[in-house]
All heavy atoms as a GROMACS GRO file, in nm:
protein
  613
    1MET      N    1  -0.097  -0.277  -6.101
    1MET     CA    2  -0.153  -0.146  -6.076
    1MET      C    3  -0.198  -0.132  -5.932
    1MET      O    4  -0.173  -0.027  -5.872
    1MET     CB    5  -0.270  -0.123  -6.172
    1MET     CG    6  -0.336   0.008  -6.150
    1MET     SD    7  -0.380   0.071  -6.307
    1MET     CE    8  -0.470   0.208  -6.262
    2LEU      N    9  -0.259  -0.234  -5.878
    2LEU     CA   10  -0.302  -0.230  -5.739
    2LEU      C   11  -0.184  -0.226  -5.645
    2LEU      O   12  -0.185  -0.151  -5.547
    2LEU     CB   13  -0.392  -0.351  -5.708
    2LEU     CG   14  -0.451  -0.356  -5.567
    2LEU    CD1   15  -0.538  -0.235  -5.542
    2LEU    CD2   16  -0.527  -0.484  -5.548
    3THR      N   17  -0.081  -0.304  -5.672
    3THR     CA   18   0.039  -0.304  -5.586
    3THR      C   19   0.112  -0.170  -5.593
    3THR      O   20   0.167  -0.124  -5.492
    3THR     CB   21   0.134  -0.416  -5.626
    3THR    OG1   22   0.171  -0.400  -5.763
    3THR    CG2   23   0.071  -0.552  -5.604
    4THR      N   24   0.112  -0.106  -5.707
    4THR     CA   25   0.175   0.024  -5.720
    4THR      C   26   0.098   0.128  -5.638
    4THR      O   27   0.159   0.212  -5.570
    4THR     CB   28   0.178   0.068  -5.868
    4THR    OG1   29   0.239  -0.034  -5.945
    4THR    CG2   30   0.253   0.198  -5.885
    5TYR      N   31  -0.032   0.122  -5.639
    5TYR     CA   32  -0.115   0.215  -5.562
    5TYR      C   33  -0.093   0.194  -5.413
    5TYR      O   34  -0.076   0.291  -5.338
    5TYR     CB   35  -0.263   0.196  -5.597
    5TYR     CG   36  -0.356   0.281  -5.514
    5TYR    CD1   37  -0.364   0.418  -5.534
    5TYR    CD2   38  -0.434   0.225  -5.412
    5TYR    CE1   39  -0.446   0.496  -5.457
    5TYR    CE2   40  -0.516   0.302  -5.335
    5TYR     CZ   41  -0.523   0.438  -5.357
    5TYR     OH   42  -0.604   0.516  -5.281
    6ILE      N   43  -0.090   0.070  -5.367
    6ILE     CA   44  -0.070   0.040  -5.226
    6ILE      C   45   0.069   0.085  -5.181
    6ILE      O   46   0.085   0.147  -5.075
    6ILE     CB   47  -0.091  -0.111  -5.198
    6ILE    CG1   48  -0.239  -0.146  -5.216
    6ILE    CG2   49  -0.045  -0.149  -5.058
    6ILE    CD1   50  -0.269  -0.294  -5.206
    7SER      N   51   0.172   0.056  -5.259
    7SER     CA   52   0.308   0.095  -5.219
    7SER      C   53   0.324   0.247  -5.219
    7SER      O   54   0.398   0.301  -5.136
    7SER     CB   55   0.411   0.030  -5.311
    7SER     OG   56   0.398   0.080  -5.443
    8ASN      N   57   0.258   0.318  -5.309
    8ASN     CA   58   0.267   0.463  -5.311
    8ASN      C   59   0.194   0.526  -5.193
    8ASN      O   60   0.234   0.631  -5.143
    8ASN     CB   61   0.212   0.519  -5.442
    8ASN     CG   62   0.308   0.500  -5.557
    8ASN    OD1   63   0.427   0.477  -5.537
    8ASN    ND2   64   0.256   0.509  -5.679
    9THR      N   65   0.085   0.466  -5.148
    9THR     CA   66   0.012   0.523  -5.034
    9THR      C   67   0.081   0.492  -4.902
    9THR      O   68   0.067   0.567  -4.806
    9THR     CB   69  -0.132   0.468  -5.030
    9THR    OG1   70  -0.129   0.326  -5.023
    9THR    CG2   71  -0.212   0.515  -5.149
   10LEU      N   72   0.156   0.383  -4.894
   10LEU     CA   73   0.225   0.348  -4.770
   10LEU      C   74   0.359   0.416  -4.755
   10LEU      O   75   0.413   0.424  -4.644
   10LEU     CB   76   0.244   0.195  -4.761
   10LEU     CG   77   0.116   0.113  -4.748
   10LEU    CD1   78   0.149  -0.034  -4.744
   10LEU    CD2   79   0.039   0.154  -4.625
   11LEU      N   80   0.415   0.465  -4.861
   11LEU     CA   81   0.544   0.533  -4.854
   11LEU      C   82   0.528   0.674  -4.799
   11LEU      O   83   0.431   0.743  -4.828
   11LEU     CB   84   0.609   0.539  -4.992
   11LEU     CG   85   0.660   0.408  -5.050
   11LEU    CD1   86   0.716   0.432  -5.189
   11LEU    CD2   87   0.766   0.349  -4.961
   12ALA      N   88   0.623   0.713  -4.718
   12ALA     CA   89   0.623   0.848  -4.664
   12ALA      C   90   0.741   0.922  -4.725
   12ALA      O   91   0.848   0.866  -4.746
   12ALA     CB   92   0.635   0.845  -4.514
   13SER      N   93   0.719   1.047  -4.748
   13SER     CA   94   0.827   1.125  -4.807
   13SER      C   95   0.929   1.161  -4.700
   13SER      O   96   0.904   1.152  -4.579
   13SER     CB   97   0.771   1.252  -4.872
   13SER     OG   98   0.729   1.342  -4.772
   14THR      N   99   1.043   1.204  -4.743
   14THR     CA  100   1.148   1.246  -4.652
   14THR      C  101   1.104   1.367  -4.571
   14THR      O  102   1.135   1.378  -4.452
   14THR     CB  103   1.275   1.280  -4.732
   14THR    OG1  104   1.307   1.169  -4.816
   14THR    CG2  105   1.390   1.310  -4.642
   15MET      N  106   1.029   1.453  -4.631
   15MET     CA  107   0.980   1.573  -4.563
   15MET      C  108   0.884   1.534  -4.450
   15MET      O  109   0.893   1.590  -4.339
   15MET     CB  110   0.909   1.664  -4.665
   15MET     CG  111   0.867   1.794  -4.608
   15MET     SD  112   1.011   1.892  -4.573
   15MET     CE  113   0.941   2.052  -4.574
   16GLN      N  114   0.796   1.439  -4.474
   16GLN     CA  115   0.702   1.395  -4.370
   16GLN      C  116   0.776   1.329  -4.255
   16GLN      O  117   0.745   1.354  -4.137
   16GLN     CB  118   0.600   1.298  -4.429
   16GLN     CG  119   0.503   1.363  -4.525
   16GLN     CD  120   0.419   1.260  -4.601
   16GLN    OE1  121   0.460   1.144  -4.614
   16GLN    NE2  122   0.304   1.302  -4.649
   17LEU      N  123   0.874   1.247  -4.286
   17LEU     CA  124   0.952   1.182  -4.181
   17LEU      C  125   1.030   1.284  -4.099
   17LEU      O  126   1.041   1.274  -3.976
   17LEU     CB  127   1.047   1.079  -4.241
   17LEU     CG  128   0.983   0.952  -4.296
   17LEU    CD1  129   1.088   0.865  -4.363
   17LEU    CD2  130   0.913   0.876  -4.187
   18THR      N  131   1.083   1.384  -4.165
   18THR     CA  132   1.158   1.488  -4.097
   18THR      C  133   1.067   1.565  -4.001
   18THR      O  134   1.105   1.594  -3.887
   18THR     CB  135   1.222   1.584  -4.198
   18THR    OG1  136   1.302   1.508  -4.288
   18THR    CG2  137   1.305   1.690  -4.130
   19ILE      N  138   0.948   1.597  -4.046
   19ILE     CA  139   0.853   1.670  -3.961
   19ILE      C  140   0.814   1.586  -3.840
   19ILE      O  141   0.811   1.636  -3.727
   19ILE     CB  142   0.729   1.711  -4.044
   19ILE    CG1  143   0.768   1.819  -4.144
   19ILE    CG2  144   0.617   1.760  -3.952
   19ILE    CD1  145   0.659   1.853  -4.244
   20VAL      N  146   0.789   1.459  -3.861
   20VAL     CA  147   0.752   1.371  -3.750
   20VAL      C  148   0.867   1.360  -3.649
   20VAL      O  149   0.846   1.367  -3.528
   20VAL     CB  150   0.710   1.231  -3.802
   20VAL    CG1  151   0.700   1.131  -3.689
   20VAL    CG2  152   0.580   1.239  -3.878
   21LEU      N  153   0.989   1.347  -3.698
   21LEU     CA  154   1.104   1.338  -3.609
   21LEU      C  155   1.128   1.468  -3.532
   21LEU      O  156   1.162   1.467  -3.415
   21LEU     CB  157   1.229   1.300  -3.687
   21LEU     CG  158   1.235   1.156  -3.735
   21LEU    CD1  159   1.356   1.134  -3.824
   21LEU    CD2  160   1.238   1.062  -3.617
   22ILE      N  161   1.109   1.581  -3.598
   22ILE     CA  162   1.126   1.710  -3.531
   22ILE      C  163   1.021   1.729  -3.422
   22ILE      O  164   1.051   1.774  -3.311
   22ILE     CB  165   1.124   1.825  -3.633
   22ILE    CG1  166   1.252   1.823  -3.716
   22ILE    CG2  167   1.105   1.961  -3.564
   22ILE    CD1  168   1.253   1.922  -3.831
   23VAL      N  169   0.897   1.693  -3.452
   23VAL     CA  170   0.790   1.706  -3.352
   23VAL      C  171   0.817   1.614  -3.233
   23VAL      O  172   0.804   1.654  -3.117
   23VAL     CB  173   0.652   1.675  -3.417
   23VAL    CG1  174   0.544   1.659  -3.312
   23VAL    CG2  175   0.615   1.784  -3.515
   24THR      N  176   0.857   1.491  -3.261
   24THR     CA  177   0.886   1.396  -3.153
   24THR      C  178   1.003   1.444  -3.068
   24THR      O  179   0.998   1.439  -2.945
   24THR     CB  180   0.916   1.257  -3.211
   24THR    OG1  181   0.808   1.217  -3.295
   24THR    CG2  182   0.936   1.155  -3.102
   25ALA      N  183   1.108   1.490  -3.131
   25ALA     CA  184   1.225   1.539  -3.058
   25ALA      C  185   1.190   1.661  -2.974
   25ALA      O  186   1.236   1.674  -2.860
   25ALA     CB  187   1.338   1.571  -3.155
   26SER      N  188   1.108   1.750  -3.026
   26SER     CA  189   1.072   1.870  -2.950
   26SER      C  190   0.985   1.834  -2.830
   26SER      O  191   0.998   1.896  -2.723
   26SER     CB  192   1.003   1.972  -3.040
   26SER     OG  193   0.887   1.918  -3.097
   27ILE      N  194   0.897   1.735  -2.842
   27ILE     CA  195   0.816   1.692  -2.728
   27ILE      C  196   0.906   1.634  -2.619
   27ILE      O  197   0.891   1.666  -2.501
   27ILE     CB  198   0.710   1.589  -2.774
   27ILE    CG1  199   0.602   1.660  -2.856
   27ILE    CG2  200   0.648   1.517  -2.655
   27ILE    CD1  201   0.502   1.566  -2.921
   28PHE      N  202   1.004   1.552  -2.659
   28PHE     CA  203   1.095   1.497  -2.559
   28PHE      C  204   1.182   1.606  -2.497
   28PHE      O  205   1.215   1.599  -2.378
   28PHE     CB  206   1.182   1.387  -2.620
   28PHE     CG  207   1.112   1.254  -2.625
   28PHE    CD1  208   1.076   1.198  -2.746
   28PHE    CD2  209   1.080   1.186  -2.508
   28PHE    CE1  210   1.011   1.076  -2.752
   28PHE    CE2  211   1.015   1.064  -2.512
   28PHE     CZ  212   0.981   1.009  -2.634
   29LEU      N  213   1.220   1.705  -2.573
   29LEU     CA  214   1.297   1.816  -2.516
   29LEU      C  215   1.216   1.893  -2.413
   29LEU      O  216   1.270   1.938  -2.310
   29LEU     CB  217   1.345   1.910  -2.627
   29LEU     CG  218   1.463   1.859  -2.708
   29LEU    CD1  219   1.493   1.955  -2.824
   29LEU    CD2  220   1.586   1.842  -2.622
   30VAL      N  221   1.088   1.909  -2.438
   30VAL     CA  222   1.001   1.976  -2.340
   30VAL      C  223   0.994   1.893  -2.212
   30VAL      O  224   1.004   1.946  -2.101
   30VAL     CB  225   0.860   1.999  -2.399
   30VAL    CG1  226   0.761   2.039  -2.292
   30VAL    CG2  227   0.866   2.105  -2.508
   31PHE      N  228   0.979   1.761  -2.224
   31PHE     CA  229   0.975   1.674  -2.107
   31PHE      C  230   1.106   1.680  -2.028
   31PHE      O  231   1.106   1.686  -1.905
   31PHE     CB  232   0.946   1.529  -2.147
   31PHE     CG  233   0.804   1.503  -2.188
   31PHE    CD1  234   0.776   1.402  -2.277
   31PHE    CD2  235   0.700   1.578  -2.139
   31PHE    CE1  236   0.646   1.376  -2.316
   31PHE    CE2  237   0.569   1.554  -2.177
   31PHE     CZ  238   0.542   1.452  -2.265
   32ILE      N  239   1.217   1.682  -2.098
   32ILE     CA  240   1.347   1.689  -2.032
   32ILE      C  241   1.364   1.824  -1.961
   32ILE      O  242   1.413   1.831  -1.849
   32ILE     CB  243   1.461   1.664  -2.133
   32ILE    CG1  244   1.459   1.517  -2.176
   32ILE    CG2  245   1.596   1.702  -2.075
   32ILE    CD1  246   1.552   1.486  -2.291
   33ALA      N  247   1.322   1.931  -2.025
   33ALA     CA  248   1.332   2.064  -1.964
   33ALA      C  249   1.246   2.072  -1.838
   33ALA      O  250   1.289   2.127  -1.736
   33ALA     CB  251   1.291   2.171  -2.064
   34VAL      N  252   1.125   2.018  -1.843
   34VAL     CA  253   1.038   2.019  -1.725
   34VAL      C  254   1.101   1.937  -1.612
   34VAL      O  255   1.099   1.978  -1.496
   34VAL     CB  256   0.898   1.965  -1.761
   34VAL    CG1  257   0.814   1.936  -1.638
   34VAL    CG2  258   0.824   2.063  -1.851
   35ALA      N  259   1.161   1.824  -1.645
   35ALA     CA  260   1.225   1.741  -1.543
   35ALA      C  261   1.344   1.813  -1.480
   35ALA      O  262   1.365   1.805  -1.358
   35ALA     CB  263   1.269   1.608  -1.605
   36ILE      N  264   1.422   1.883  -1.560
   36ILE     CA  265   1.538   1.957  -1.507
   36ILE      C  266   1.492   2.070  -1.416
   36ILE      O  267   1.549   2.093  -1.309
   36ILE     CB  268   1.626   2.008  -1.622
   36ILE    CG1  269   1.698   1.890  -1.689
   36ILE    CG2  270   1.727   2.112  -1.574
   36ILE    CD1  271   1.772   1.927  -1.815
   37ILE      N  272   1.388   2.141  -1.456
   37ILE     CA  273   1.336   2.250  -1.374
   37ILE      C  274   1.285   2.196  -1.241
   37ILE      O  275   1.312   2.253  -1.134
   37ILE     CB  276   1.226   2.327  -1.450
   37ILE    CG1  277   1.288   2.406  -1.565
   37ILE    CG2  278   1.148   2.420  -1.357
   37ILE    CD1  279   1.187   2.464  -1.661
   38LYS      N  280   1.211   2.085  -1.244
   38LYS     CA  281   1.162   2.025  -1.120
   38LYS      C  282   1.276   1.978  -1.032
   38LYS      O  283   1.269   1.989  -0.909
   38LYS     CB  284   1.068   1.908  -1.152
   38LYS     CG  285   0.932   1.952  -1.195
   38LYS     CD  286   0.837   1.836  -1.206
   38LYS     CE  287   0.699   1.884  -1.242
   38LYS     NZ  288   0.600   1.777  -1.235
   39MET      N  289   1.382   1.924  -1.093
   39MET     CA  290   1.496   1.878  -1.016
   39MET      C  291   1.560   1.994  -0.941
   39MET      O  292   1.592   1.982  -0.822
   39MET     CB  293   1.599   1.812  -1.107
   39MET     CG  294   1.722   1.761  -1.034
   39MET     SD  295   1.853   1.709  -1.142
   39MET     CE  296   1.902   1.863  -1.216
   40TYR      N  297   1.580   2.108  -1.007
   40TYR     CA  298   1.640   2.222  -0.941
   40TYR      C  299   1.549   2.278  -0.832
   40TYR      O  300   1.595   2.322  -0.726
   40TYR     CB  301   1.676   2.331  -1.041
   40TYR     CG  302   1.807   2.303  -1.112
   40TYR    CD1  303   1.811   2.278  -1.248
   40TYR    CD2  304   1.927   2.301  -1.042
   40TYR    CE1  305   1.931   2.250  -1.312
   40TYR    CE2  306   2.048   2.274  -1.104
   40TYR     CZ  307   2.048   2.249  -1.240
   40TYR     OH  308   2.167   2.222  -1.301
   41LYS      N  309   1.418   2.278  -0.854
   41LYS     CA  310   1.325   2.324  -0.751
   41LYS      C  311   1.329   2.233  -0.629
   41LYS      O  312   1.329   2.280  -0.515
   41LYS     CB  313   1.183   2.332  -0.806
   41LYS     CG  314   1.159   2.451  -0.896
   41LYS     CD  315   1.014   2.457  -0.940
   41LYS     CE  316   0.989   2.577  -1.028
   41LYS     NZ  317   0.848   2.584  -1.071
   42LEU      N  318   1.333   2.102  -0.651
   42LEU     CA  319   1.341   2.009  -0.539
   42LEU      C  320   1.473   2.021  -0.465
   42LEU      O  321   1.478   2.011  -0.342
   42LEU     CB  322   1.322   1.866  -0.588
   42LEU     CG  323   1.180   1.826  -0.624
   42LEU    CD1  324   1.179   1.688  -0.688
   42LEU    CD2  325   1.092   1.828  -0.501
   43LYS      N  326   1.580   2.045  -0.539
   43LYS     CA  327   1.710   2.063  -0.476
   43LYS      C  328   1.711   2.188  -0.389
   43LYS      O  329   1.763   2.186  -0.276
   43LYS     CB  330   1.817   2.074  -0.586
   43LYS     CG  331   1.957   2.055  -0.540
   43LYS     CD  332   2.050   2.071  -0.660
   43LYS     CE  333   2.154   1.966  -0.662
   43LYS     NZ  334   2.250   1.984  -0.770
   44ALA      N  335   1.652   2.295  -0.436
   44ALA     CA  336   1.644   2.419  -0.359
   44ALA      C  337   1.557   2.400  -0.235
   44ALA      O  338   1.590   2.449  -0.126
   44ALA     CB  339   1.591   2.532  -0.445
   45GLU      N  340   1.447   2.330  -0.249
   45GLU     CA  341   1.359   2.303  -0.135
   45GLU      C  342   1.430   2.216  -0.031
   45GLU      O  343   1.418   2.240   0.090
   45GLU     CB  344   1.232   2.233  -0.183
   45GLU     CG  345   1.133   2.201  -0.074
   45GLU     CD  346   1.059   2.322  -0.021
   45GLU    OE1  347   1.066   2.430  -0.084
   45GLU    OE2  348   0.994   2.308   0.084
   46ASN      N  349   1.503   2.117  -0.077
   46ASN     CA  350   1.578   2.031   0.014
   46ASN      C  351   1.684   2.110   0.090
   46ASN      O  352   1.701   2.094   0.211
   46ASN     CB  353   1.643   1.917  -0.065
   46ASN     CG  354   1.706   1.814   0.025
   46ASN    OD1  355   1.663   1.795   0.138
   46ASN    ND2  356   1.808   1.749  -0.025
   47LYS      N  357   1.753   2.198   0.019
   47LYS     CA  358   1.856   2.282   0.084
   47LYS      C  359   1.792   2.375   0.186
   47LYS      O  360   1.844   2.393   0.297
   47LYS     CB  361   1.931   2.363  -0.021
   47LYS     CG  362   2.048   2.440   0.034
   47LYS     CD  363   2.124   2.507  -0.077
   47LYS     CE  364   2.253   2.563  -0.032
   47LYS     NZ  365   2.257   2.681   0.039
   48ARG      N  366   1.678   2.431   0.152
   48ARG     CA  367   1.608   2.520   0.245
   48ARG      C  368   1.565   2.445   0.370
   48ARG      O  369   1.579   2.495   0.482
   48ARG     CB  370   1.486   2.583   0.176
   48ARG     CG  371   1.415   2.687   0.261
   48ARG     CD  372   1.288   2.736   0.196
   48ARG     NE  373   1.188   2.631   0.185
   48ARG     CZ  374   1.106   2.592   0.284
   48ARG    NH1  375   1.117   2.649   0.403
   48ARG    NH2  376   1.017   2.499   0.266
   49LEU      N  377   1.515   2.324   0.353
   49LEU     CA  378   1.472   2.246   0.468
   49LEU      C  379   1.589   2.203   0.556
   49LEU      O  380   1.580   2.202   0.678
   49LEU     CB  381   1.394   2.123   0.422
   49LEU     CG  382   1.254   2.150   0.369
   49LEU    CD1  383   1.194   2.022   0.313
   49LEU    CD2  384   1.166   2.206   0.478
   50LEU      N  385   1.700   2.167   0.492
   50LEU     CA  386   1.817   2.126   0.570
   50LEU      C  387   1.880   2.242   0.643
   50LEU      O  388   1.944   2.224   0.747
   50LEU     CB  389   1.919   2.057   0.480
   50LEU     CG  390   1.881   1.918   0.434
   50LEU    CD1  391   1.986   1.863   0.337
   50LEU    CD2  392   1.866   1.824   0.552
   51ASP      N  393   1.866   2.362   0.592
   51ASP     CA  394   1.923   2.480   0.656
   51ASP      C  395   1.836   2.535   0.768
   51ASP      O  396   1.879   2.625   0.840
   51ASP     CB  397   1.949   2.591   0.553
   51ASP     CG  398   2.066   2.558   0.463
   51ASP    OD1  399   2.147   2.471   0.501
   51ASP    OD2  400   2.075   2.619   0.355
   52SER      N  401   1.717   2.482   0.782
   52SER     CA  402   1.630   2.532   0.889
   52SER      C  403   1.685   2.488   1.024
   52SER      O  404   1.761   2.393   1.036
   52SER     CB  405   1.486   2.481   0.870
   52SER     OG  406   1.482   2.342   0.892
   53SER      N  407   1.648   2.557   1.128
   53SER     CA  408   1.707   2.533   1.259
   53SER      C  409   1.670   2.396   1.316
   53SER      O  410   1.749   2.336   1.388
   53SER     CB  411   1.662   2.643   1.355
   53SER     OG  412   1.521   2.639   1.370
   54PHE      N  413   1.554   2.344   1.286
   54PHE     CA  414   1.512   2.214   1.340
   54PHE      C  415   1.606   2.105   1.293
   54PHE      O  416   1.654   2.024   1.372
   54PHE     CB  417   1.369   2.182   1.297
   54PHE     CG  418   1.326   2.044   1.338
   54PHE    CD1  419   1.296   2.016   1.470
   54PHE    CD2  420   1.316   1.942   1.246
   54PHE    CE1  421   1.257   1.890   1.509
   54PHE    CE2  422   1.278   1.815   1.283
   54PHE     CZ  423   1.248   1.788   1.416
   55TYR      N  424   1.634   2.100   1.164
   55TYR     CA  425   1.721   1.995   1.112
   55TYR      C  426   1.866   2.014   1.155
   55TYR      O  427   1.937   1.917   1.178
   55TYR     CB  428   1.712   1.987   0.960
   55TYR     CG  429   1.580   1.930   0.913
   55TYR    CD1  430   1.485   2.011   0.854
   55TYR    CD2  431   1.552   1.796   0.927
   55TYR    CE1  432   1.364   1.959   0.812
   55TYR    CE2  433   1.433   1.742   0.886
   55TYR     CZ  434   1.339   1.823   0.828
   55TYR     OH  435   1.221   1.772   0.787
   56LYS      N  436   1.910   2.137   1.169
   56LYS     CA  437   2.047   2.162   1.214
   56LYS      C  438   2.065   2.114   1.358
   56LYS      O  439   2.166   2.055   1.392
   56LYS     CB  440   2.082   2.309   1.203
   56LYS     CG  441   2.129   2.350   1.067
   56LYS     CD  442   2.186   2.490   1.072
   56LYS     CE  443   2.244   2.524   0.938
   56LYS     NZ  444   2.303   2.655   0.936
   57SER      N  445   1.968   2.139   1.443
   57SER     CA  446   1.980   2.095   1.582
   57SER      C  447   1.979   1.943   1.591
   57SER      O  448   2.047   1.885   1.675
   57SER     CB  449   1.868   2.156   1.666
   57SER     OG  450   1.742   2.106   1.624
   58GLU      N  451   1.903   1.876   1.505
   58GLU     CA  452   1.902   1.730   1.505
   58GLU      C  453   2.036   1.674   1.459
   58GLU      O  454   2.083   1.575   1.513
   58GLU     CB  455   1.790   1.678   1.416
   58GLU     CG  456   1.650   1.704   1.468
   58GLU     CD  457   1.623   1.630   1.598
   58GLU    OE1  458   1.666   1.513   1.610
   58GLU    OE2  459   1.562   1.690   1.688
   59ILE      N  460   2.096   1.735   1.361
   59ILE     CA  461   2.225   1.688   1.311
   59ILE      C  462   2.334   1.711   1.416
   59ILE      O  463   2.418   1.624   1.438
   59ILE     CB  464   2.261   1.760   1.178
   59ILE    CG1  465   2.166   1.713   1.068
   59ILE    CG2  466   2.404   1.732   1.138
   59ILE    CD1  467   2.180   1.791   0.940
   60ASP      N  468   2.330   1.824   1.485
   60ASP     CA  469   2.431   1.852   1.586
   60ASP      C  470   2.420   1.756   1.705
   60ASP      O  471   2.520   1.720   1.766
   60ASP     CB  472   2.420   1.996   1.634
   60ASP     CG  473   2.460   2.095   1.526
   60ASP    OD1  474   2.531   2.053   1.433
   60ASP    OD2  475   2.421   2.212   1.535
   61LYS      N  476   2.300   1.716   1.740
   61LYS     CA  477   2.280   1.626   1.853
   61LYS      C  478   2.310   1.480   1.817
   61LYS      O  479   2.326   1.397   1.904
   61LYS     CB  480   2.136   1.634   1.902
   61LYS     CG  481   2.102   1.764   1.971
   61LYS     CD  482   1.959   1.764   2.015
   61LYS     CE  483   1.917   1.895   2.075
   61LYS     NZ  484   1.776   1.895   2.111
   62SER      N  485   2.317   1.449   1.692
   62SER     CA  486   2.331   1.310   1.652
   62SER      C  487   2.469   1.253   1.684
   62SER      O  488   2.482   1.134   1.710
   62SER     CB  489   2.303   1.294   1.502
   62SER     OG  490   2.402   1.360   1.428
   63TYR      N  491   2.573   1.334   1.689
   63TYR     CA  492   2.708   1.285   1.716
   63TYR      C  493   2.746   1.312   1.860
   63TYR      O  494   2.732   1.424   1.909
   63TYR     CB  495   2.809   1.350   1.622
   63TYR     CG  496   2.951   1.307   1.654
   63TYR    CD1  497   2.995   1.182   1.618
   63TYR    CD2  498   3.036   1.392   1.722
   63TYR    CE1  499   3.124   1.141   1.649
   63TYR    CE2  500   3.164   1.353   1.753
   63TYR     CZ  501   3.208   1.227   1.716
   63TYR     OH  502   3.334   1.187   1.746
   64GLN      N  503   2.793   1.208   1.926
   64GLN     CA  504   2.844   1.224   2.062
   64GLN      C  505   2.980   1.156   2.070
   64GLN      O  506   3.001   1.051   2.012
   64GLN     CB  507   2.750   1.160   2.164
   64GLN     CG  508   2.613   1.225   2.169
   64GLN     CD  509   2.522   1.152   2.266
   64GLN    OE1  510   2.560   1.052   2.324
   64GLN    NE2  511   2.402   1.202   2.282
   65ASP      N  512   3.068   1.216   2.145
   65ASP     CA  513   3.201   1.161   2.160
   65ASP      C  514   3.201   1.064   2.278
   65ASP      O  515   3.180   1.105   2.393
   65ASP     CB  516   3.301   1.274   2.182
   65ASP     CG  517   3.443   1.224   2.177
   65ASP    OD1  518   3.465   1.110   2.132
   65ASP    OD2  519   3.533   1.300   2.218
   66PHE      N  520   3.225   0.937   2.250
   66PHE     CA  521   3.221   0.837   2.355
   66PHE      C  522   3.361   0.798   2.404
   66PHE      O  523   3.375   0.702   2.480
   66PHE     CB  524   3.150   0.711   2.304
   66PHE     CG  525   3.005   0.734   2.274
   66PHE    CD1  526   2.961   0.744   2.143
   66PHE    CD2  527   2.913   0.747   2.376
   66PHE    CE1  528   2.828   0.766   2.116
   66PHE    CE2  529   2.780   0.768   2.350
   66PHE     CZ  530   2.737   0.777   2.220
   67THR      N  531   3.463   0.870   2.364
   67THR     CA  532   3.599   0.832   2.404
   67THR      C  533   3.628   0.862   2.550
   67THR      O  534   3.726   0.813   2.605
   67THR     CB  535   3.703   0.903   2.316
   67THR    OG1  536   3.686   1.044   2.329
   67THR    CG2  537   3.691   0.859   2.172
   68ASP      N  538   3.547   0.940   2.618
   68ASP     CA  539   3.569   0.973   2.760
   68ASP      C  540   3.493   0.879   2.853
   68ASP      O  541   3.483   0.904   2.972
   68ASP     CB  542   3.526   1.116   2.789
   68ASP     CG  543   3.618   1.217   2.723
   68ASP    OD1  544   3.735   1.180   2.699
   68ASP    OD2  545   3.573   1.328   2.696
   69SER      N  546   3.441   0.771   2.803
   69SER     CA  547   3.367   0.680   2.890
   69SER      C  548   3.461   0.597   2.974
   69SER      O  549   3.582   0.597   2.956
   69SER     CB  550   3.278   0.589   2.805
   69SER     OG  551   3.358   0.500   2.730
   70HIS      N  552   3.406   0.522   3.068
   70HIS     CA  553   3.488   0.446   3.161
   70HIS      C  554   3.556   0.324   3.099
   70HIS      O  555   3.642   0.263   3.159
   70HIS     CB  556   3.403   0.401   3.281
   70HIS     CG  557   3.301   0.298   3.242
   70HIS    ND1  558   3.185   0.331   3.180
   70HIS    CD2  559   3.300   0.164   3.259
   70HIS    CE1  560   3.114   0.221   3.158
   70HIS    NE2  561   3.182   0.117   3.206
   71LEU      N  562   3.520   0.288   2.975
   71LEU     CA  563   3.580   0.172   2.909
   71LEU      C  564   3.719   0.203   2.856
   71LEU      O  565   3.796   0.112   2.829
   71LEU     CB  566   3.491   0.125   2.795
   71LEU     CG  567   3.355   0.071   2.835
   71LEU    CD1  568   3.275   0.036   2.711
   71LEU    CD2  569   3.369  -0.052   2.925
   72TYR      N  570   3.752   0.329   2.844
   72TYR     CA  571   3.882   0.366   2.788
   72TYR      C  572   3.974   0.413   2.898
   72TYR      O  573   3.932   0.479   2.993
   72TYR     CB  574   3.867   0.477   2.683
   72TYR     CG  575   3.789   0.433   2.561
   72TYR    CD1  576   3.655   0.463   2.547
   72TYR    CD2  577   3.850   0.359   2.463
   72TYR    CE1  578   3.585   0.422   2.437
   72TYR    CE2  579   3.781   0.317   2.350
   72TYR     CZ  580   3.648   0.347   2.338
   72TYR     OH  581   3.579   0.307   2.228
   73ASP      N  582   4.101   0.384   2.882
   73ASP     CA  583   4.201   0.430   2.978
   73ASP      C  584   4.244   0.570   2.939
   73ASP      O  585   4.305   0.591   2.834
   73ASP     CB  586   4.320   0.334   2.977
   73ASP     CG  587   4.419   0.368   3.086
   73ASP    OD1  588   4.381   0.442   3.180
   73ASP    OD2  589   4.534   0.319   3.077
   74ASN      N  590   4.213   0.668   3.021
   74ASN     CA  591   4.245   0.808   2.990
   74ASN      C  592   4.375   0.854   3.053
   74ASN      O  593   4.406   0.971   3.054
   74ASN     CB  594   4.130   0.900   3.036
   74ASN     CG  595   4.008   0.880   2.953
   74ASN    OD1  596   4.019   0.841   2.836
   74ASN    ND2  597   3.892   0.907   3.011
   75ASN      N  598   4.452   0.763   3.107
   75ASN     CA  599   4.577   0.800   3.174
   75ASN      C  600   4.692   0.813   3.078
   75ASN      O  601   4.803   0.841   3.120
   75ASN     CB  602   4.610   0.698   3.283
   75ASN     CG  603   4.508   0.698   3.394
   75ASN    OD1  604   4.447   0.801   3.420
   75ASN    ND2  605   4.490   0.584   3.458
   76ASN      N  606   4.677   0.791   2.953
   76ASN     CA  607   4.787   0.797   2.855
   76ASN      C  608   4.828   0.935   2.831
   76ASN      O  609   4.809   1.027   2.794
   76ASN     CB  610   4.751   0.726   2.725
   76ASN     CG  611   4.736   0.578   2.748
   76ASN    OD1  612   4.793   0.524   2.842
   76ASN    ND2  613   4.662   0.513   2.662
   0.00000   0.00000   0.00000
């Protein structure tokens, strides 16, 4: 009788398990949605910063053509 009482109190019904799984899945879906929204916001901010004139001028100055230096024979 005691073992029957203990086993009945420890068992969970299918309905209770379903509710727990739905709640857990919905919490994780909220976390995933927040992460996706933040990712798109950061991507937009990064694009905005890269399109600003300061970063464009730095990128344009970073490359220099060194093929006209005195180490190369330009008579070809």
